[in-house]
N, C-alpha and C positions, 0 to 999 in steps of 0.2 A: 136427344135430338128435339128441337122445338117443333111444335105442331105444324107451322107453316113449312118448315124445311122437310118434315116427314111427308107432307102432302106433295110437295114439289118432287121429292125423290120417288114417290109412288107413280107420278105421271111419267117420269123418265123411265122407270122400270117397265111401265105399261108399253111405252113406245119401243123399247128394246124387244119385248116379247112379240109385238106386232111385226117388227122388222124381221125377226127370226122366222116368223110364220109365213109372211107374204111379201117381204121386201118393202123398202121405204117408198118406192115409186107407186106402189098400190095402196099405200096407207093414207087415209084421209083424217082430217081433224075429228070428224064425227066418229070414226073408228076408235081414235084415241080416247075421246070423251067417254065412250061406252066401255072400253076396256078399263080405264082408270076409275070409272064410276064417279066422275066429277062433271059439273055443268060448265058451260062456256065461260061464265063470269069468273069461276074459280080458276080455270085454266089461264084466262087473260090477266089474272092478278099476278101470275108468275111469268108468262111468256106472251110476247106480242104475236107470235105465229107458230105454226107447226114447225117451220124451218128453224126458228130460233131454239125451240125445244130440242130438235135434232142436233143443232150446232153445239148445244150444251152437252148432250150425250156424247157426241163425237170428241169434244175437247176433253171430257173426263176420261174416256178410254185412252186417248192419246197421251194424257198426262201420266197415266200408269206406265205406259211403254217408254215414254221419253225419259222419265226419271231413272229407270233401270239402265237404259242404253247410254245415257250421259255418264253415269257413274262408271260403267265398264270402260268406256273410251278414255276417261280421265286417269285410269290406272296405268296407262302406257305413256312413255316419254316420246314416242315417235308416231307419226301419222299412219304408217303402214300397219304396224301391229295393232294400233288402236282401232283402225277401221275394220280390220279383220275380226277382232274380238267383238266389235259393235255389230258387225254383220251376222256373226254366229248367234249373238244374243237376240237380235231382231228375229232371226229364223226360229229360234227356240220359243220366243214369246208368241210368235204367230202360230206355231204348231200347237202350243199348249192351250190356246183359247180360240177356236175356229170362229165363233160368233163375234168376238171382239175384233178379230182380224178382218172378218167380212165387213163389219160396220166401218172400220177405219180405212180399208183399202178399196172396197167395192161399192158399198151402199152410199158412201160419201159422194160418189160421182152423180148420184141422182138428187142430191140436195140442191137447194136454191142458191141465190147469189151470196147470202151470208155464209152458208156452209162452204161454198167454193172458195170464198175469200179466206176463210180460216184455214182451209186445207192448203191453199197456196202459200200462206205465211209459214206454215210448218214445213212444207216442201222446200221453201227458200232456205231454211236452216240446214236441211240436208245438202242442198246445193253448196252452201258455204263449207260444209264439212268435206265434201268431195273436192271442192275448189282448192283446199289445202294441199292436195296431192301434187300440185304443180312443182313443189319443191323436191319431189322424189325423182324427177326425170332430168335429163340434160337440157331439154329445150325450154323448160320453165315458162317464161313470160310469153313465148310464142304460141302457147296453147290457148285458144279462145275460151272464154267462160261458157260459151254455148255447149262446149264438150261436157262440162260438169252438169249443165242443165239436161242435156241429152241422156247422160248416164243415170241421173236420178229418175228421169221420166221412164227410162227403160226398166229400171229396178221396180218402180211402182207398177208399171204395166205387167211385168213378169209375175210379181206377187199376186196381183189381182187376178190374172189369168189362171194361176195355179189354185187360188182359193175357189174361184168359180168352177173349175174343173175337178175339185176335190183331190188335188195332188199336192197337198201341203208338204209331204215328206221330200219332194223333189227340190224344195227351196234350199236344202242343205247343199245341193250340187250347183244350183243356178246362181244364187245371189252374190256370193263373195267374188265370183269371177267377173261380175259386171261393173265393179267399181273402177272408176277412172279419175282423171284430174281435170281441174279448171284453170283459171287464169286470174291475175290480179287487176286492180284498176290501173288505168293508163296514167302515168306520171308525165306531165308536160315538161318538155326539155328545159324551158326557162326556169321552171320551179326546181328541177333537179340541180341545175347549175348553181342556183342561188343557195340551196341548202348545202351543197358540197362546198361552196365558198365559206359558209359558216363553219363547217367542219374543219376547214383549213385554218380559220381563225382560232378555233379551239386548240388545234395542234400547235399553233404558234405560241399559245399561252401556256404550253406545257402539258396539256391533257393528252392522254393516249386515246386515239380514235380508231375504231374498227367497224367495218361494215358487217351487219348481222340482221337477221329477220327475227322480230319479236314473235314468239309462238302463241299468237292469240287463240288459235283454234276456233271452234264454233261458239265458245262460251259467251263472249260479249253479245253476239247476235241472238243466241238463244235466250239471254236475259233481257235484251232490249225490247223485243216486240211485246211480250205480255205486260211488262212494266210500263212502257210508254203508252200503249193503247189503254190500259186500265187507268193510267194517270190522266190521259186526255178525257176519258169518260167521267172521272171524278171532277175534273175542272169544269167541263161543260155543264155539269149539274148545278154549278154556282152562277152560271150566266143567266141574267134576267130574261133575255130574249134569244133563244137558240136559233131562230130564223135568220139572225144577223151574222151567224157564223159561216165561214167558208164551207161549202159542201164537203170538201175533203176532211175538214175537222169533224163534221157531223158523222161522216162515214167511219172515221177512225174511232169515234166514241162508240158507235155500234159494234165495231170489232172488239173494243175494250170490254163490253159486257160479256161477249162470248169467251174472251181470253182470260177473264178474271180467275177461273179455276186453275189456270196454268201458272199463277203467281208463285206457288211453292216451288215448282220446277224452275222458274226464272231465278228465284233466290238461290236455289241449289246451284244453278249454272254460274251465278255470280261468285259464289264461294269457291267453286271449282276453278273459275277464271283467275281468282286471286292466287290460288295455289299454283296453277300452271304457268301463268305469266310471271308470278313471283320468283320462279326458278331462274328466270332470265337475270335477275338482279343478284344472283350469287356470283356472277361473273362481271356484270356491268353496274355502274353507279347511276348513269343517266342515259336516256334515249333521246337522240336528236332525230326528228322526223319532220317532213313537210307539214305545214298546218292544213293546206289544201293541195289536192293533186293538180288543180288547174288554176289559172289566174282568175280573179273575181268574175263571177257571171254577170251578164248584162242585166240591168233592171228589167223585170218582167219576164225573165227567162222561164219561170215556172207558171206564169199566168195561163189559165185555161187548160192546164194539164190534168189528167186523171190522177188519182192517188198513186197508182202503180208507176205512171210516167214521172210523177214528182219525186217519188222515192228513188227511182233509177237516176234521175238527174242529180239529186242531192248526194247519193252514195258515190257517183262518179266524180263529183267535185270535191267531196269531203270524206274520203274513206279513212283518214288517219286520226281524226280528232274524237269521233264519237265512242270508239272502244274505251278510251280512258274515262270518258264521262260515265259509261256504264260501270266500269270498275270502281269509280268513286275515288280515284287516286289523283294527286296533284299534277298540274302541268302549267307551263307558262309560255306564252307566245312572244317571240322576239322578231324584230324586223330583219329581213334578209336581202333587201334590195328592191328593185323595180323591174318590171318587164320593159321591153323595148318601147311599148306604147305608154309607159309611165305608170302602170298599175302596180300597187304594192304586193310584195311577196313575203310570206311569213314562214318561220320555222318554229317548231315547238320543242321544248325541253320537258321530258316526262320522267316521272319517278314513281317508286312504290309509296305506300302509305307513310305519312309523316316525313316526307322528304322535302318539304317546302323550303327549309333553310338552305339546303344544298342547291336546289333549283334556282332560287333567287340569287344566290351567290354567283352561280355560273352565268345567269342572265345579266347580272351587273357587270361581270367581266367582259361579256360580248358587247354590251352597250358602251363601256368605256373604250374598248379597242376599236369598234367599228364606227362609233359616233353617228349612227343612223339618225339620231334625233336632230342632227344639224342638216340633214338632207331633205329636200322637198321635191316632189314630182314636178315636171315641167308643166306650165299652164296649158 
């Protein structure tokens, strides 16, 4: 280990020992400098603040847990068994290391804005995991996503309460029974009709078309956040004047610094995603999906929004395209018509690795049959 990294690690270890003794809320930077036996200049060469140091400690512990939990979930072909196995694994890991569990689930609540934002990103991944359970019930799309968020919040609160009360063993009885399901993004009726019309064109060309859900799981989302945030941080480092950047970009870059240690887990999630989604292509050759869930947004729709509001707006409008970007697999967009107001609607053809020839061939067939290139929206 290089000298600088060794010194950085000693500071992190000192913070962990202080949290163990007196909690994060009672720990000051002076406490940490004295425990780590470093001066302020040395500390600031590694961290901008005590909160950033805590965020790095928390992310490191979370990485340990996330890697093991993701691997267990990936061993199962269905959501119900995978979630149950994941819940048991999470319980075991929590019971095995009480201090790590307390830092991850309790002390994190006393962190500052950076720590809270990092925690919320990780919790968002668990929401997506629970969200997948909508396919297990009969009502499916009628279940609001708020149910998934409430379930994850209840699990988090129950774990924290048991840790604080010294009742870790009771997690074995409590947590698995709290799991519930969420809901998908809302697909605009005009977009649905347009994509179904494209499916009809494909059937007329002799293709066998069948409705099916791609088993994305949590893998694209688990891979996206650390990779995208770290990528933004790297990119902003090359910008001559960071003050000219949108505040949301600068905030994402700050998150990227904290999430850098999660990149190995993100790459693991990417590989698992290839394996899980790849099973879908044992039965199908091409996926036909909407390019966006809604018609084009109005210019300025995201202006003035916070990071969280911007993300929600983007995900609501474009939930179908980004997972394939994360997987790194090919896709091609084809025109599918226009809304009543004359706005364009697109559909996408998606395939596994190295399927570009097939996708281009199918896209060419649709173009020849539909002749959308000869259509223009009304002025």
